[in-house]
N, C-alpha and C positions, 0 to 999 in steps of 0.2 A: 728495819722500815724503810718503805716504800717511797722510791725518788721522781716517782715520775708521776703526773697527774693521772694518767690512766688506772695506773696500780692504785693509788690515795682513793680513787673513787671505786673500784671496784671492791675494795674496804669497805670503806662507809655502806654499799649494797649488798654485803655479806655479811655484817651485823646487823641490817636490816632484817633481810631475808631469815637470819638466824634466830632473832627475837621471833618473829609474824609464827617459823615451822613450832617453834619453840611452843609458842602459844594455844597455835592448834593439834598440838599433840596432846597438850595438857587439859583441852577442852573435850578430845575423842575420850581420852582415858576415862573421862569425870561422864560424859553419855554412859560408857562401858558399865563405871561403878554402878551407874543408877540402874539398868537391868541385874544387872548382878544382885544389890540390893532390894530389888523387888522379888526375886527369887528366891531368897535364902528367907523373906517374909512370909513368901507362899502367897501373895498376892498377883494373879494368874491376870488383871484385866490391867494393872499397875505394871507389872513385867512387859506388856504387849504394845503396852501407851511408849515406852522407854526403849525398848527393842525396836522401834519404831523411829523414833528419834535417833539412836545409833546408830544403823543401819543408815539412815541419813546422813549424819557425823563420818562414820567411814566413808563410804563413797565420796564426801567431799575431801576426804583425806589423800586420797587415791585422784582427785583430779589435780586436785594442787601437790603432790607429789611429795605429800610426808609420807605415807606406806604406801606399801609394794601393793596391789592388785591381789595376788595372792594371800596375802598376809590381812587382808580386812576382808576377803572371801573367807577364809577360814574364820577368825572371830565369827562373822559375823553367822555362819553357819552353827560354832560352838554355841553364842549365844540364841540361839531359833531352839536347838536341840533342846536347851535348858528350860525352856521357856513352855515348851512345849510339855518337856516331861513332867508340868504344874498340872495341865489339864486331864492327864492319865490316871 
């Protein structure tokens, strides 16, 4: 256990940040799942709308430091390819 005030504060901050990041990551996964569900249903309009929301969430995850930029880019690219395959 920490003994310095600054170390105790650091522990509190870490707990708060961990909880926020966990919530953000969970939210991102939910948005990605919505896209995948729409793709499996074959609903192009719904998938496109869900993709737009998921892209926004993934980009926000990058800005907040929850995701790596390349990871988010890869996920967006793969989701986009799956949505595009519906229209063909």
